[in-house]
N, C-alpha and C positions, 0 to 999 in steps of 0.2 A: 062109498070106501067097502067093497066087498074084503068079508076074512074069513079064517075058518072057524066053525061055531064049536072050535073044540076047548075044552076048557083046560087048566092045570097052573103051572107056576111057571109060562114061558109065552112071550111072544109068537103068534103063529103067522103062517103065510099068510099073507091075503089073497086068497080065492077061498069062493062056496063050499068047495067039495075036494081041496087039499090042505092039509096041514104044513109047516113047517117042518118035517121031520127031523130025526140026530143026523141024518145025512144030509143037512142044506149046507149050503157052499160056506166054507171056511173066510177068515178074513185073509184077502189077498189071495185067493183063487179065481179073481177076475180081475179084468183091468178093463174100466169103461170104453166103450169109442164114444165117436161125437153122439149117434143118436143115442145113446144111452144118458144123456143128460136130456132131458126132458122137461118140457115147460109143466106140463099138468102135474101139480099135488095130489096125494090123495087124498084129496077134501078140497072140499070149496073153498072158495074166500069167506070171510065173514064167519065162518064156525066155530074157529079159534073164542071167539066173544059170549060162546054160550053161556050160562049163569050155572054154578055149580058143577064145573069140571075143570079138570087139571092142565087145561093147555095153557103155556107159557112158565110153569111150575118143574121144579127137578122130582123126578122120581128114582127113589134110592133104592135099591136090593138089601131087601132085610138079610141078617147073616145067614138064615138059617133057604137062601135060595138054593134049589135041587138042579137047577139048569145051569151048568157048568158056562153056559155060553156068558151068560147073566150075574154071574159073581163077584159084588163089591161093584157092580155098574152104578152110573148114574148114568142120565136119560130124561134130555129137556123135550119135554112133550112139546108137540107142534099141533098137535089135532086129537082134541078130545069130546064128543059129543055123543050126541044120540044113534049114531051111526058105526059107532068105532075110538079107535084111538091111533095115534101114530106118533114115535118119538124119533130122537136119534141118539146115541149112544155119544155121550161124548169124554168118556175116559178110557178109552182103547184102540191104540195105534193100529193101520195094517203094517205090519212091520217090514213084508216084503215090498211095499211100493213106496217110490217116495214120489213127492211132489213135482221135481223135476222130470221122472221119468211118465208120469203120469201124463203132463202137458206134451213131453215126445211123443206119449201111444196118441193124442188127440190131432198132433201137428198145432202147438201154438207156440212160439217163439216164446222164449222165456229170458229174455231180457234183464227185465225187473221184477222177478219173480220174487228171490229170495228163496229161502228154506223152511218149508211148512210142512207140517204131520199130513198125512191123510190118516183117517179116522176110521175105524169100522164101526160106520152109523147103527148097525142090527144085522141078525140074518136074512132080513128077508131084500130077495134080489140084489145081489152085493154087484151086481152088473150097473147099478143106478146112482150114479153121484145127487148129493144134494149139497149147499153151504148156506149154514146158519150164520146169522151174521147181525152186526148193529144195523138199526133200520134206518138210518140217514143216507143210506145207498137201496135206490128201486130202478126194479125195471117193470116192464107191463107184467111179467111174468109172477113179480114177487107176492108171495104171503106174507103178510105184516103178522106176527102171531100176538106180541103184546107191545105197549111202548117199549122199544130199545132194542127187541128181536123181531129179526124176519129171516124170511127163507127164500133162497133163489134155486131152481132147478134146471137152469137154462147153462149151455157150454158160455154162454157172456159173458159172463163174472167171473169166470176161470178166467177169460181173455183179458179183462179187467183190473188182474188181480198180479195176470204177470206183468202187465204193461205198468205196473206200479201203483195202480192205483187200486182202485174198489171202495169196499166199503173199509171202515177204520178198524175193523176186529169181525173175522170170520174165522169158522172151524169147516174145516170139508170133510165130508165123512162118505166113505161107500155103503151100501145098504141101509135100510130103516129097519125099525120095530114097530110089529101091527098087533091088534088084538081086535077082535070082533065085538062088535055089539055089548055091551054089558060085560065083559070079561074081564076088563082091569078093575072094573069099579070091584069083581065078586073074587080077583086074584088082592086087592087089597084091603077086605074084610077078612082074606083068608092070612090074613097079615106078611106078605110076598114081597109087600114093600110099602115104604116109607115116603111122604110127600115135603116138599119143601119150596118157599118160593126163590123164583132164579137169583142168579148173581153172577152177575156179568165176569167179575175175577173168576170164580168157578167153571163159568162155563167156558171164557175162551183163553186161559192161560194155557201154560205149557206144564203144567206141575201136575201130568195125567195122575201119576202114584196117589197123592195126596188129596185127589176132588172127594171120593165116598167118604175121606173123614171128616173132613171141611163140609160134607154136606148134611153129614148127620150132625155135626157139630151146629149149624142154622136151624134142626129142630128143638135142639136143646136138650136131647136125650145124652147121659151118659154111656157112650161104645160098651162099658164095659158091664154095663145091666142089660146091653138088650139079650134078650133072647127068642127062640121061634113062637114063643107064646105072649112077646111082649103085644102092646098096642100099637096103633098108628096114628100118626100125626093128624 
């Protein structure tokens, strides 16, 4: 997975010669086409199992996060290894795009779809979609992150959900957050992020406004005592 080698407190666009600038596409600025639901995750299968990394954990923004795109965010980490890191924001919605609108754009029948949020997964490639889901559902392209959690990035999973099937729990996200090799580790050391074990309720429930506080609570830190100089978990 190629990333910008720029440092700082924000995940950067996954290109060696470019970084995600302040002008990166905002939530809702792009609607994915069929081709944007691609099967290749920005990491190899099995990379999530590397020891000493945070794949399968929650990354929680410190109160002093300077990038407004990541203020009070909670990110489910899909990949974190020597090649870099990639995760999906789980507590911000794309307000201008509904799930039925997305299905209509992709030409998918909506009979069993129901109402679902479309989430802002991060500022990188906002036209690209990912479904974070429970791991009882699996396709050939599915990447299992940790027991209980998997990611699929093909349009077939949306068709399954629209048919009333698919995984038991699922979160649809447009875009992702990405870091260059060693960049996330440096940001954690600089007290930009905390991390906590993943929790099915925090990851998949609809209470977006409380996910940040609940994730902080899992770490066991008093939110009132947190400051920019606080240590990291």
